[in-house]
N, C-alpha and C positions, 0 to 999 in steps of 0.2 A: 700134242703138237698139231694133230689134224684139225682141231677146232681153231687154233691160232692161224693156220694157213688159210682156212676158209674165211675167217674174220678179216684178215688182211686183204684177201682177194676182194671180198665184198665192200671193203673200204676203198677199193680201187687203187691199192698199192701195187706197184710193179714188183713182182717177185721173180728172183733168179736163183738157180743153183749153180754154183761155181765150185768144182771139185777136182781133186787130183785123180779121182777114180776114172775109169774109162767111160766114154759117152754112152755106148750101147747098154751096158748094165745099169747105168744111172737112169737112163730113160725108162728102162723096164721097171725099175723100182718106183719111179714117179707115176708110171701108168698103173701099176698094181695098187698103189696107195690112192689113186684117183686125183693126183695133184697135177698131172701133165697139163690139163686145160687151164689151170690157174697160174701157171708159170709163164712169165713173159719170155724166159729163156732158160734152157738147161744146157750148161757148158762144162766141158772138161778140157784138160790140156790137149787131148787129141781132137777137139772140135775145130781148132785152128792150126794151120800148118806152121811149124817152127817155134811154137811156144815151149819154154823150158821151165816155167815156174808159175806159181799161183799169182805172184805179183804181175807177171805179164798177162795172165788170163784176166785178172780184174781190170787191168788197163785196157785190154781189148774190148771187154764188155762195156766199160765206161764210155769208150770212144764210139762203139757201134750204136749204142742207145742214147748217146749225148746226155749221160747222167751227170748231174751236178753233185760233186763230192759233199757239199754242205748239206745236201738232202738225201744222202745215201748212207745206209748202214750195212756193214758186213758182219754177219753173225758166223762165228767159227768156233772151233774147239781145240785149236793148237796155237803154240807160239808162232809158228810159221804163218798161220792165218793172220794173226795180229800184225806180224811184220809186213805181210802183203797189203793189209789195210793201211798201215802207216805210210808205206811207200806210195800209195795212191791217194793219200789225204782223206781217207774214209773214216767215219765213225766206226767203232768196233765194239761188239758185245761178245763176251766169252760165255759159251754154254758149258756148264760143268759136267754134263752127261756124255761128253764126247770122248775122244781118244787121247787127248793130251792135256797140257796145262799152258798157262801163260805166266811168264815171270814178272810182268809189270803189275804191281799191286794196285795201281790206279785204274785198271781196266774194269769197266762195269761187268758184272757176272750174273748169270741166271742159273739157278739150280733146277728150274722146271719151266714148263711152257707159260705158266701164269706169270712168273717173274719176268720172263722174256717179254711177254705182252706189255707189262708195265713199263719196262725199259724202252721198248719200241715206241710207246705212245707218249714219252716225255718230249717236251719241246727241245 
């Protein structure tokens, strides 16, 4: 995953973390991994006042950075991530090494970082 993050950054892709986890521990993890400087933004529900869901968090990030849903991909590991992506008209890729599953059989899936890289680089 580390190599993929570096490759995407060097390809000048905007990279974000949007998580339900708390902001401070999430930032500590990205700093430990050396990813902090490659991220355009690292956000959690407690990054913004009054957000109650991942759907709202993604909407806030999309608005703040004026991201075009047609050119934005959300990578997640749960059905609730998928639902948040759908609610924001985002492309979604399910990573199979995460915490959950996605019930929609049509969702693109990656079993490792190499497969994720292939899916991210498709037009």
